[in-house]
C-alpha positions as CSV (number, residue, x, y, z in Angstrom):
1,X,72.9,83.9,142.5
2,X,72.8,87.3,144.5
3,X,70.4,87.9,147.4
4,X,67.0,89.1,147.0
5,X,67.9,92.2,148.6
6,X,71.0,94.3,148.2
7,X,73.6,93.2,150.7
8,X,75.5,95.4,153.1
9,X,78.5,93.1,153.9
10,X,80.6,96.0,155.5
11,X,81.2,93.9,158.6
12,X,84.6,92.3,157.5
13,X,86.8,91.4,160.1
14,X,90.3,91.1,159.0
15,X,91.8,87.7,159.2
16,X,93.7,87.0,162.3
17,X,97.2,87.7,161.9
18,X,98.7,84.6,163.6
19,X,102.1,83.9,164.6
20,X,103.8,80.3,164.1
21,X,104.2,78.5,167.1
22,X,107.4,77.9,168.8
23,X,108.9,74.2,168.2
24,X,109.2,72.0,171.2
25,X,112.6,70.9,172.5
26,X,113.1,67.1,172.6
27,X,113.6,65.7,176.0
28,X,116.6,63.3,176.4
29,X,114.5,60.8,178.4
30,X,116.6,57.9,177.4
31,X,119.5,58.8,179.9
32,X,120.1,56.9,182.9
33,X,120.6,59.0,185.9
34,X,124.3,58.1,186.4
35,X,125.1,58.4,182.9
36,X,123.4,61.7,182.3
37,X,126.8,63.6,181.8
38,X,128.3,61.4,179.3
39,X,124.9,61.4,177.1
40,X,124.7,65.0,177.3
41,X,128.5,65.1,175.9
42,X,127.7,62.7,173.3
43,X,124.7,64.9,172.0
44,X,126.8,68.0,172.0
45,X,129.6,66.1,170.0
46,X,126.8,64.7,167.5
47,X,125.5,68.1,167.1
48,X,128.8,69.6,166.3
49,X,129.3,67.1,164.0
50,X,126.1,67.5,162.0
51,X,126.6,71.2,162.0
52,X,130.0,70.7,160.4
53,X,128.9,68.3,157.7
54,X,125.7,70.6,156.8
55,X,127.7,73.4,156.5
56,X,129.4,71.9,153.5
57,X,126.4,71.6,151.7
58,X,124.0,73.9,150.5
59,X,121.7,75.8,153.0
60,X,118.2,74.4,153.9
61,X,115.8,77.2,154.2
62,X,112.1,77.9,154.5
63,X,112.4,80.6,151.7
64,X,114.6,83.4,152.6
65,X,115.2,85.6,155.7
66,X,116.7,89.2,155.4
67,X,118.1,90.5,158.4
68,X,119.8,94.0,159.0
69,X,123.7,93.7,158.6
70,X,126.1,96.7,158.7
71,X,125.1,97.9,155.1
72,X,122.3,97.2,152.7
73,X,122.2,94.1,150.7
74,X,120.3,94.2,147.5
75,X,119.3,90.5,147.4
76,X,118.2,88.1,150.0
77,X,120.7,85.6,152.0
78,X,119.1,82.1,152.8
79,X,118.9,81.5,156.4
80,X,119.3,78.1,158.3
81,X,115.7,76.4,158.8
82,X,114.4,72.9,158.8
83,X,112.7,73.2,155.3
84,X,113.4,72.7,151.8
85,X,115.8,75.1,150.2
86,X,115.4,77.7,147.9
87,X,116.4,76.4,144.3
88,X,119.3,78.1,142.9
89,X,118.2,77.2,139.4
90,X,116.1,79.7,137.4
91,X,112.7,78.8,136.1
92,X,110.9,80.5,133.2
93,X,108.0,82.7,134.3
94,X,104.5,82.2,133.0
95,X,104.9,84.2,129.9
96,X,103.4,85.8,127.1
97,X,105.1,86.5,123.8
98,X,107.9,89.3,124.5
99,X,107.0,92.7,123.5
100,X,103.3,91.9,122.4
101,X,101.5,94.4,124.7
102,X,102.9,97.6,126.2
103,X,103.1,97.4,130.1
104,X,100.1,99.1,131.9
105,X,100.4,102.5,132.9
106,X,99.7,104.1,129.4
107,X,96.9,106.5,128.8
108,X,93.3,105.2,128.4
109,X,91.5,106.2,125.0
110,X,88.5,108.2,126.4
111,X,86.5,107.9,123.2
112,X,86.6,104.1,123.0
113,X,83.7,102.3,124.6
114,X,83.2,98.5,125.8
115,X,86.8,98.1,127.0
116,X,86.1,95.2,129.5
117,X,86.3,92.4,126.9
118,X,89.8,93.5,126.3
119,X,90.9,95.9,128.7
120,X,94.7,96.4,127.2
121,X,92.9,97.4,123.8
122,X,91.9,100.8,125.4
123,X,94.9,101.1,127.6
124,X,93.6,99.6,130.9
125,X,95.4,96.3,132.8
126,X,94.8,93.0,131.9
127,X,96.7,89.8,131.9
128,X,98.7,90.7,128.9
129,X,100.4,94.0,130.6
130,X,100.6,93.2,134.4
131,X,102.6,90.7,136.4
132,X,105.8,89.3,135.7
133,X,107.2,90.8,132.2
134,X,107.5,88.2,129.3
135,X,110.8,86.4,129.2
136,X,111.6,87.0,132.7
137,X,113.6,84.2,134.5
138,X,112.7,83.5,138.0
139,X,114.4,81.8,140.7
140,X,112.5,79.4,142.7
141,X,112.3,80.2,146.6
142,X,110.4,77.4,148.4
143,X,108.7,78.7,151.6
144,X,107.9,81.9,153.2
145,X,110.0,84.9,153.3
146,X,110.5,87.4,156.0
147,X,112.3,90.8,155.0
148,X,113.7,92.6,158.0
149,X,116.4,94.6,156.2
150,X,115.6,98.2,155.3
151,X,115.9,98.8,151.6
152,X,116.1,95.4,150.4
153,X,115.3,94.4,146.8
154,X,113.7,91.2,145.8
155,X,113.7,90.6,142.1
156,X,113.0,87.8,139.7
157,X,111.7,85.3,142.2
158,X,109.3,82.6,142.3
159,X,108.2,82.6,145.8
160,X,106.4,79.3,147.0
161,X,105.2,80.9,150.2
162,X,104.2,84.3,151.5
163,X,106.1,87.5,152.2
164,X,106.2,89.3,155.4
165,X,107.6,92.4,155.5
166,X,109.2,93.9,158.8
167,X,111.4,97.0,157.5
168,X,110.9,100.3,155.5
169,X,111.5,100.7,151.9
170,X,111.5,97.4,150.6
171,X,111.0,96.6,146.7
172,X,109.6,93.4,145.4
173,X,109.7,93.3,141.5
174,X,109.5,90.8,138.4
175,X,108.3,88.0,140.8
176,X,105.6,85.7,141.3
177,X,104.2,84.8,144.8
178,X,102.2,82.1,145.6
179,X,100.5,82.1,149.2
180,X,97.8,80.1,150.5
181,X,98.0,81.7,154.1
182,X,96.3,85.2,155.2
183,X,98.5,87.4,153.1
184,X,100.5,86.9,150.0
185,X,102.4,90.2,151.0
186,X,101.8,91.2,154.6
187,X,102.8,94.8,155.7
188,X,101.4,95.8,159.1
189,X,101.9,98.9,161.3
190,X,102.3,96.7,164.4
191,X,105.5,95.2,162.8
192,X,107.6,98.4,161.5
193,X,107.3,101.6,160.9
194,X,108.3,103.9,157.7
195,X,106.2,102.4,155.0
196,X,107.7,102.6,151.6
197,X,107.0,98.9,150.4
198,X,106.9,98.9,146.4
199,X,105.6,95.9,144.7
200,X,105.8,96.1,140.8
201,X,105.4,93.8,138.1
202,X,104.6,91.0,140.4
203,X,101.9,88.2,140.1
204,X,100.0,87.1,143.1
205,X,98.1,83.9,143.1
206,X,96.2,82.7,146.5
207,X,95.3,79.4,144.9
208,X,91.7,79.7,145.6
209,X,91.9,80.3,149.5
210,X,90.2,82.9,151.9
211,X,93.4,85.1,151.7
212,X,94.3,88.5,150.7
213,X,96.6,89.6,147.9
214,X,98.4,92.4,149.8
215,X,97.8,94.0,153.1
216,X,97.7,96.5,154.8
217,X,100.0,99.6,155.3
218,X,102.7,101.7,153.5
219,X,102.4,100.0,150.2
220,X,102.6,101.1,146.5
221,X,101.5,98.4,144.1
222,X,101.9,98.7,140.3
223,X,101.3,96.5,137.4
224,X,100.2,93.7,139.7
225,X,98.0,90.6,138.6
226,X,96.2,89.4,141.6
227,X,94.0,86.4,141.4
228,X,92.4,83.7,143.1
229,X,92.4,85.5,146.4
230,X,89.3,86.5,148.5
231,X,90.6,90.0,148.4
232,X,93.0,91.5,146.3
233,X,93.9,94.1,148.6
234,X,93.0,94.7,152.3
235,X,93.7,98.5,153.0
236,X,94.4,100.3,156.1
237,X,96.5,103.4,155.6
238,X,99.2,104.9,153.1
239,X,98.3,102.6,150.1
240,X,98.4,103.2,146.5
241,X,97.0,100.6,143.9
242,X,97.8,101.5,140.2
243,X,97.7,100.0,136.9
244,X,96.8,96.8,138.4
245,X,94.6,93.8,137.2
246,X,92.5,92.2,140.1
247,X,90.1,89.2,138.9
248,X,88.9,85.7,139.7
249,X,88.5,86.3,142.9
250,X,87.5,83.6,145.5
251,X,84.5,83.2,147.6
252,X,84.1,79.9,149.0
253,X,81.6,79.0,151.2
254,X,82.2,81.6,153.8
255,X,83.9,84.5,151.9
256,X,82.6,88.0,150.9
257,X,85.4,88.7,148.0
258,X,86.2,92.3,147.2
259,X,88.9,93.5,144.9
260,X,90.1,96.2,147.2
261,X,88.6,96.4,150.8
262,X,89.4,99.3,152.8
263,X,89.1,98.2,156.6
264,X,90.1,102.0,157.8
265,X,91.3,103.5,154.4
266,X,93.4,106.7,155.1
267,X,95.7,108.1,152.5
268,X,94.7,105.8,149.8
269,X,94.8,106.1,146.0
270,X,93.3,103.5,143.9
271,X,94.1,104.8,140.0
272,X,93.8,103.1,136.5
273,X,93.2,99.3,137.6
274,X,90.8,96.7,136.1
275,X,89.0,95.2,138.9
276,X,86.6,92.5,138.1
277,X,84.5,90.4,140.6
278,X,81.3,88.4,139.2
279,X,79.5,86.8,141.8
280,X,81.4,88.3,144.7
281,X,80.8,91.3,146.8
282,X,82.5,94.2,145.3
283,X,85.3,95.6,143.0
284,X,85.8,98.2,145.8
285,X,84.4,98.4,149.2
286,X,84.8,101.1,152.2
287,X,84.0,99.9,155.6
288,X,81.7,102.2,157.2
289,X,82.9,105.8,157.5
290,X,86.2,105.6,159.1
291,X,88.0,106.6,156.2
292,X,89.6,110.0,154.8
293,X,91.7,111.1,152.1
294,X,90.6,108.5,149.6
295,X,90.7,108.7,145.7
296,X,89.1,106.3,143.2
297,X,90.0,107.5,139.7
298,X,90.4,106.0,136.3
299,X,89.5,102.5,137.0
300,X,87.5,99.8,135.1
301,X,85.0,98.2,137.6
302,X,82.6,95.2,136.7
303,X,80.8,92.8,139.2
304,X,79.8,92.4,142.6
305,X,76.4,93.1,144.5
306,X,77.5,96.8,143.9
307,X,80.8,97.2,142.0
308,X,81.8,100.1,144.3
309,X,80.7,100.6,147.9
310,X,81.4,104.4,149.1
311,X,81.4,105.2,152.9
312,X,77.9,104.7,154.7
313,X,78.7,108.2,156.4
314,X,79.5,111.7,154.9
315,X,83.4,111.7,154.0
316,X,84.1,114.9,152.3
317,X,87.9,113.7,151.4
318,X,86.5,110.5,149.5
319,X,86.4,111.2,145.8
320,X,85.1,109.0,142.8
321,X,86.4,110.6,139.6
322,X,86.3,109.4,135.9
323,X,85.7,105.7,136.5
324,X,84.2,103.2,134.2
325,X,81.5,100.7,135.3
326,X,81.1,97.7,132.7
327,X,78.2,95.5,132.2
328,X,80.3,92.6,131.2
329,X,78.8,90.4,134.0
330,X,75.5,92.2,134.7
331,X,73.2,94.8,133.0
332,X,74.1,97.0,135.9
333,X,77.4,96.5,136.3
334,X,77.1,94.8,139.9
335,X,74.1,92.9,140.7
336,X,72.0,95.9,142.1
337,X,73.9,98.7,140.5
338,X,77.2,100.4,139.9
339,X,77.5,101.8,143.5
340,X,76.0,102.5,146.6
341,X,76.1,105.3,149.2
342,X,78.4,107.5,146.7
343,X,76.2,110.5,147.6
344,X,78.3,110.7,150.9
345,X,81.5,111.5,148.9
346,X,82.8,114.8,148.8
347,X,83.3,114.6,145.0
348,X,81.7,112.2,142.6
349,X,82.5,113.6,138.8
350,X,83.1,111.9,135.2
351,X,82.1,108.3,136.0
352,X,80.6,106.6,132.6
353,X,79.2,103.3,131.8
354,X,82.0,101.4,129.8
355,X,79.6,100.0,126.9
356,X,78.0,103.5,125.9
357,X,80.5,106.3,127.6
358,X,77.3,108.0,129.0
359,X,77.5,109.4,132.5
360,X,76.4,106.8,135.6
361,X,73.8,108.7,137.5
362,X,72.0,108.4,140.8
363,X,73.1,106.3,143.9
């Protein structure tokens, strides 16, 4: 149940971006003082033998690591690591009947009311037209993936781990990512420059944990199906989210779930998405007034305390245009209303109630 007073949860701190600790080396304490040289030689010979034998079999990897060789390579190459290997055998994606619904991205019928119960019936995204296309065969990758090759393309993978981007102009398409850490796909300015990450036709499942589907820099996401995360997107700068379905978010005992949260929020476009968050904080939230050049347009929103939190301070380059607010979960769209602080935005126009197509007024 919502609190008795409208909450303002814009105190979110991004989850700590932790690094894996290094592995400790084992001491050779069993060697005697006089036998240390012979013991060391035996260890070296044994290591060489193990490497020679392991080289004959399949590689053992924690996911995949893409490094930057002399030229671009379109598919990942497994790197040695002490974890289960990436399976070479394809597995079918969780699929719908092929060709049943056009992919998200087409026009919305502006005259059709009450789209929220079946968004694709009006041209909005839902589970039927986002995520992995029906009939796609996926190759299983067990473990996390680090991508440090510029221009790499990851296609048709069932990644059972998280993806860390460390190079510009990477593409992830037609894949499923199941991650229970902080970010399903992480792209941070601290790790590389250039942005250009494209994620399209991808399903991201956080498995009901307090993580983020995608964050937070230089990303274009299209036709994504993001669910079971605390936040679908954690946004800092240069991000476009389009034609995507963000839903079934996870609160847990300490979460404040948002479909898209703007921690800083510069050069951001949120266009033609379906974002449902019953029982959470918001569909879209802007933290404070440290945002600029943000456009929220053509989305179908429902749930939260308020479905849309605009900036708390005046931001002339914040635009809220032609969105639909649904009463699917609450008579006010959010528990307390469709939006708050949107009087601070530079442009607010064309926003309507989904069930009646009447203008949304007030703040």
